[in-house]
C-alpha positions in Angstrom: -54.5 -9.6 5.4 -53.8 -5.9 6.3 -55.4 -3.3 4.1 -54.2 0.1 3.1 -51.4 -1.0 0.8 -49.8 -3.4 3.1 -50.6 -7.1 3.3 -50.2 -9.8 5.9 -49.6 -13.4 4.8 -51.0 -15.9 7.1 -48.8 -17.4 4.6 -47.3 -35.0 -3.6 -47.6 -39.3 -3.0 -44.1 -40.3 -4.0 -43.5 -39.8 -7.7 -42.3 -42.9 -9.5 -40.1 -41.3 -12.3 -37.7 -42.7 -14.7 -35.0 -40.2 -15.6 -34.9 -41.4 -19.3 -36.2 -40.0 -22.6 -37.4 -42.6 -25.1 -36.8 -42.1 -28.7 -39.7 -42.7 -31.3 -37.3 -44.2 -33.8 -35.8 -47.1 -31.9 -35.4 -48.5 -28.5 -32.6 -46.3 -27.4 -32.5 -44.0 -24.3 -30.9 -40.7 -23.5 -30.1 -40.5 -19.9 -30.7 -37.2 -18.0 -27.5 -36.6 -16.2 -28.1 -35.6 -12.5 -25.2 -34.3 -10.3 -25.3 -34.8 -6.6 -24.4 -31.6 -4.7 -23.9 -30.8 -1.1 -27.3 -29.1 -0.7 -30.7 -28.8 -2.3 -33.3 -26.1 -1.1 -36.9 -26.1 -2.2 -39.0 -22.9 -1.8 -42.6 -24.2 -2.2 -44.9 -21.4 -3.1 -48.6 -22.0 -2.7 -49.8 -18.7 -4.5 -52.8 -19.9 -6.4 -54.6 -17.2 -4.4 -54.5 -13.5 -3.7 -50.8 -13.8 -3.1 -49.6 -14.3 -6.7 -48.1 -10.9 -7.1 -46.3 -11.2 -3.7 -44.9 -14.5 -4.9 -43.5 -13.1 -8.0 -41.9 -10.2 -6.0 -40.3 -12.8 -3.7 -38.9 -14.7 -6.7 -37.5 -11.4 -8.1 -35.7 -10.7 -4.8 -34.5 -14.2 -4.6 -32.8 -13.8 -8.1 -31.1 -10.6 -7.0 -29.4 -12.3 -4.0 -26.9 -15.2 -3.6 -27.2 -17.9 -6.2 -25.3 -21.2 -5.4 -23.2 -23.1 -8.1 -21.4 -26.2 -7.2 -22.4 -25.9 -3.4 -26.0 -26.6 -4.1 -29.3 -26.3 -6.0 -31.9 -23.5 -5.4 -35.3 -24.6 -6.6 -38.8 -22.9 -6.5 -42.1 -24.7 -6.8 -44.2 -21.9 -8.2 -48.0 -22.3 -8.3 -49.5 -18.9 -9.0 -53.1 -18.0 -10.0 -54.0 -18.9 -13.6 -51.2 -21.4 -14.2 -50.2 -25.0 -13.6 -47.3 -25.5 -11.0 -43.7 -25.7 -12.2 -40.3 -26.4 -10.7 -37.9 -23.7 -11.4 -34.1 -24.1 -11.0 -32.6 -20.7 -10.1 -29.1 -20.8 -11.3 -26.3 -18.7 -13.0 -26.4 -18.9 -16.7 -23.9 -17.6 -19.2 -21.8 -14.6 -18.3 -23.0 -14.8 -14.8 -26.7 -13.8 -15.4 -29.4 -15.5 -13.3 -31.9 -17.6 -15.0 -35.0 -19.6 -13.9 -34.9 -22.8 -15.9 -38.1 -24.9 -15.9 -37.0 -28.2 -14.6 -40.3 -30.0 -14.4 -43.9 -29.1 -15.3 -46.6 -30.6 -13.0 -50.0 -31.3 -14.3 -53.0 -29.3 -13.1 -53.3 -30.0 -9.4 -54.2 -28.5 -6.0 -50.9 -27.7 -4.3 -52.2 -27.3 -0.7 -52.4 -31.1 -0.3 -50.2 -33.8 1.4 -49.7 -35.7 -1.9 -48.8 -32.6 -3.8 -46.1 -31.6 -1.3 -44.6 -35.1 -1.1 -44.5 -35.4 -5.0 -42.8 -32.0 -5.2 -40.1 -33.1 -2.7 -39.6 -36.4 -4.5 -39.2 -34.9 -7.8 -36.8 -32.4 -6.3 -34.8 -35.2 -4.7 -34.8 -37.3 -8.1 -33.8 -34.4 -10.2 -31.5 -32.6 -7.9 -29.9 -35.1 -5.4 -28.0 -33.8 -2.5 -26.3 -34.6 0.8 -28.9 -32.5 2.5 -32.2 -30.9 1.9 -34.0 -27.8 3.1 -37.7 -26.7 2.7 -39.2 -23.2 2.7 -43.0 -23.2 2.8 -44.6 -19.9 1.5 -48.3 -19.1 1.6 -51.0 -18.2 4.0 -51.1 -19.8 7.2 -52.7 -19.9 10.7 -50.6 -22.6 12.5 -52.4 -25.3 14.2 -56.0 -23.9 13.7 -58.4 -26.2 12.0 -59.1 -25.6 8.3 -62.2 -23.6 7.4 -64.1 -26.8 6.8 -63.7 -27.7 10.4 -66.8 -27.5 12.6 -64.8 -25.9 15.3 -65.6 -22.4 16.2 -62.0 -21.5 15.9 -62.2 -21.6 12.1 -64.6 -18.7 12.0 -63.4 -16.7 15.1 -59.6 -16.2 14.5 -59.8 -13.3 12.3 -63.6 -12.5 12.2 -65.0 -12.9 8.8 -61.7 -13.8 7.1 -61.3 -17.5 5.9 -59.0 -19.6 8.0 -56.1 -21.7 6.8 -53.5 -23.9 8.4 -50.7 -23.8 5.8 -51.4 -22.8 2.2 -54.6 -22.0 0.4 -55.3 -23.2 -3.2 -58.9 -22.5 -4.1 -60.8 -23.6 -1.0 -58.3 -26.3 0.0 -56.0 -26.0 2.9 -53.1 -28.3 4.3 -53.6 -29.4 7.8 -50.4 -29.3 9.9 -50.6 -33.0 10.7 -50.9 -33.8 7.0 -48.0 -31.5 6.3 -45.9 -33.3 8.8 -46.8 -36.7 7.2 -46.0 -35.2 3.7 -42.3 -35.1 4.4 -40.7 -38.1 2.7 -37.1 -37.6 3.9 -35.2 -35.9 6.5 -34.7 -32.1 6.2 -31.8 -30.1 7.5 -34.2 -27.2 8.0 -37.7 -26.0 7.4 -38.5 -22.3 7.1 -42.2 -21.3 7.5 -42.7 -18.1 5.4 -46.4 -17.9 6.6 -48.2 -16.3 9.5 -48.6 -17.9 12.9 -46.3 -20.9 12.1 -44.0 -20.3 15.1 -46.2 -22.3 17.4 -45.0 -25.2 19.5 -47.8 -27.4 18.1 -46.5 -27.0 14.5 -42.8 -27.3 15.3 -43.3 -30.4 17.6 -45.4 -32.0 14.9 -42.5 -31.9 12.3 -39.7 -32.3 14.7 -38.7 -35.9 13.9 -38.3 -34.9 10.1 -36.5 -31.6 10.6 -33.2 -30.6 12.3 -34.0 -26.9 12.5 -37.2 -25.0 12.4 -37.7 -21.3 11.7 -41.1 -19.6 12.0 -43.0 -16.5 13.3 -45.4 -16.8 16.3 -47.2 -13.7 15.0 -48.1 -12.8 11.5 -45.6 -12.1 8.4 -45.9 -9.1 6.1 -46.4 -10.2 2.5 -43.0 -8.7 1.6 -41.9 -12.0 3.2 -38.3 -13.1 4.1 -35.6 -11.1 2.4 -34.6 -14.0 0.1 -31.7 -11.8 -1.5 -30.0 -11.7 2.0 -30.7 -15.1 3.5 -29.5 -17.6 1.0 -25.8 -16.9 1.5 -26.3 -18.2 5.1 -28.3 -21.3 4.1 -25.7 -22.4 1.4 -22.7 -22.1 3.7 -20.8 -25.4 4.1 -22.0 -25.1 7.8 -25.3 -23.2 7.6 -26.1 -20.3 9.9 -29.7 -20.5 10.5 -29.5 -17.9 13.3 -28.1 -15.5 10.6 -31.2 -16.2 8.5 -33.4 -15.2 11.4 -31.3 -12.2 12.1 -31.5 -11.0 8.5 -35.2 -11.2 8.7 -35.4 -9.3 12.0 -32.9 -6.6 10.8 -34.6 -6.2 7.6 -38.0 -5.2 9.2 -36.5 -3.6 12.3 -34.9 -1.0 10.0 -38.2 0.1 8.6 -40.6 2.6 10.2 -44.2 2.7 11.2 -46.4 -0.3 10.8 -43.7 -1.8 8.4 -41.4 -2.3 11.4 -43.1 -5.5 12.3 -41.4 -8.9 12.8 -41.2 -11.9 15.2 -38.9 -14.9 14.4 -37.4 -17.7 16.2 -35.0 -20.6 15.4 -35.8 -23.9 17.1 -33.4 -26.8 17.5 -35.8 -29.8 16.9 -33.6 -32.3 18.8 -34.3 -30.2 21.9 -38.0 -30.1 21.7 -38.6 -33.4 23.4 -36.8 -32.0 26.5 -39.1 -29.0 26.5 -42.1 -31.3 26.3 -40.8 -33.4 29.3 -40.7 -30.3 31.5 -44.0 -29.0 30.2 -45.7 -32.3 31.1 -44.6 -31.9 34.7 -45.9 -28.3 34.6 -49.3 -29.3 33.3 -49.5 -32.4 35.5 -48.9 -30.4 38.7 -50.5 -27.0 37.7 -52.6 -27.5 34.6 -55.8 -27.0 36.5 -54.8 -23.4 37.0 -55.2 -22.6 33.3 -59.0 -22.6 33.5 -59.0 -19.6 35.8 -56.1 -17.6 34.1 -56.6 -14.1 33.3 -55.6 -14.2 29.6 -55.1 -10.5 29.4 -51.9 -11.1 31.4 -50.3 -13.2 28.8 -48.6 -12.0 25.6 -50.9 -12.5 22.6 -49.5 -12.9 19.0 -52.8 -12.2 17.3 -54.1 -8.7 16.8 -57.8 -9.5 16.7 -60.4 -10.1 19.3 -59.7 -13.9 19.5 -56.1 -13.9 20.4 -56.7 -16.9 22.8 -55.4 -19.2 20.1 -51.8 -17.8 20.0 -50.0 -16.9 23.3 -46.5 -16.8 24.5 -45.5 -20.2 25.6 -43.2 -19.1 28.4 -45.8 -16.6 29.7 -48.2 -19.5 30.1 -45.9 -21.5 32.2 -44.7 -18.6 34.3 -48.3 -17.8 35.1 -49.3 -21.3 36.5 -46.0 -23.0 37.6 -43.9 -22.4 40.8 -40.7 -20.5 40.5 -38.4 -23.6 40.4 -40.3 -25.5 37.8 -40.9 -22.3 35.7 -37.1 -21.7 35.8 -36.3 -25.2 34.7 -38.9 -24.9 31.7 -37.2 -21.6 30.8 -33.8 -23.3 30.7 -35.1 -26.1 28.4 -36.7 -23.6 26.1 -33.7 -21.5 26.0 -31.7 -24.5 24.9 -34.3 -25.3 22.2 -34.6 -21.8 20.8 -30.9 -20.7 20.1 -32.2 -17.4 18.4 -35.3 -15.2 18.8 -36.1 -11.6 18.1 -39.0 -9.3 17.8 -39.8 -5.7 17.1 -41.4 -3.7 19.8 -44.8 -3.8 18.1 -46.4 -5.9 15.4 -48.2 -3.2 13.7 -50.5 -2.0 16.6 -49.8 -5.1 18.9 -47.3 -4.4 21.6 -44.7 -7.3 22.1 -44.1 -7.0 25.9 -42.5 -10.4 26.5 -41.2 -12.8 23.8 -39.8 -16.3 24.1 -40.1 -16.9 20.3 -42.7 -19.7 20.5 -46.6 -19.5 20.7 -49.1 -21.9 22.2 -52.9 -22.4 22.5 -54.4 -21.6 25.9 -57.8 -23.1 26.4 -60.4 -20.6 27.4 -62.9 -20.7 30.2 -65.2 -22.4 29.4 -63.1 -24.3 26.9 -64.3 -25.0 23.4 -64.8 -28.8 23.6 -64.7 -29.3 19.8 -61.6 -27.4 19.5 -60.1 -29.3 22.4 -60.8 -32.7 20.8 -59.1 -31.4 17.7 -56.0 -30.1 19.6 -55.7 -33.5 21.5 -54.6 -35.0 18.3 -51.4 -33.0 18.1 -48.2 -34.7 19.3 -47.5 -31.7 21.6 -50.5 -32.2 23.5 -50.0 -36.0 23.6 -46.6 -35.6 24.9 -47.5 -32.9 27.6 -51.1 -33.5 28.4 -52.1 -29.8 28.6 -55.7 -30.7 27.5 -56.7 -34.0 29.2 
């Protein structure tokens, strides 16, 4: 988190539910009528932490923007400090006023778990069926980095004494990226990560089989978060414009001044990521041994602290080790997989010299063996063999 009035956000099992209410007088049922719409979008907010006020502000901005009607359902899973989670249906009420109806009350739970996320998605699908579904994940985050409970030194090093997360923070519980990927019970048309450091190739590749389009920031995200009052109009179009979602985010922060002019964002087409991995495998097979002798100061970092080795520009890494021909082939594959990317000149005090939109881990010299063993479990490393 950034002090001095500006904050940084590092940003359930399937529910078997009967959609009937039983009368105490006799064995009659009253069916709950559900209407299938073209699209349902869930904003999943893990804010049972120091981000509770920021979550409330994001919901307020959301209610001041585009609100769908027949074209879709806009839902918020809200878990703020001191409350049990609820599922809110953001809709237009009488005379066009915007209301946040409580559609479902969850029992006390930890929201930064695989089972909690799965259950929220299943409740959403049961109550608000649609032809397609989208998910926005809002909380703290540190990408692929192990949670604080990990024995790896990375969990203590990434931001000095600050606690580390992967996605989400509820009490002392964090959701690992591999668990997050396994929590998705059905195909999503898009996933937007409104949390810091979630624009890494490791995270995107882990969820690619469950998501059509992935939006994330390779660097941090200010706690003002995405401009929800601007982006929903693009999401709920009959043909959604995810590039416009990213553009709204970039334009919103690029119009600011000083340290608040800070944003990095990229849109990834998950169907193209396997091609990126195929070329990357050839790069690492032929030139991977050069990584150990790299001067990391020549690569674009996305972390502002002293341990920025955990988040570097992916294209910078390939350019630094591969020959010109293979580097160009990789750049072309990455360009096809990233149809939109943008960054401000600085993220607070960090200059953004080069920007492919996607971050990666780069093993140090000597490599952290515990962290390397953890990293090998990711599908990206299994597909590319960067760490043998």
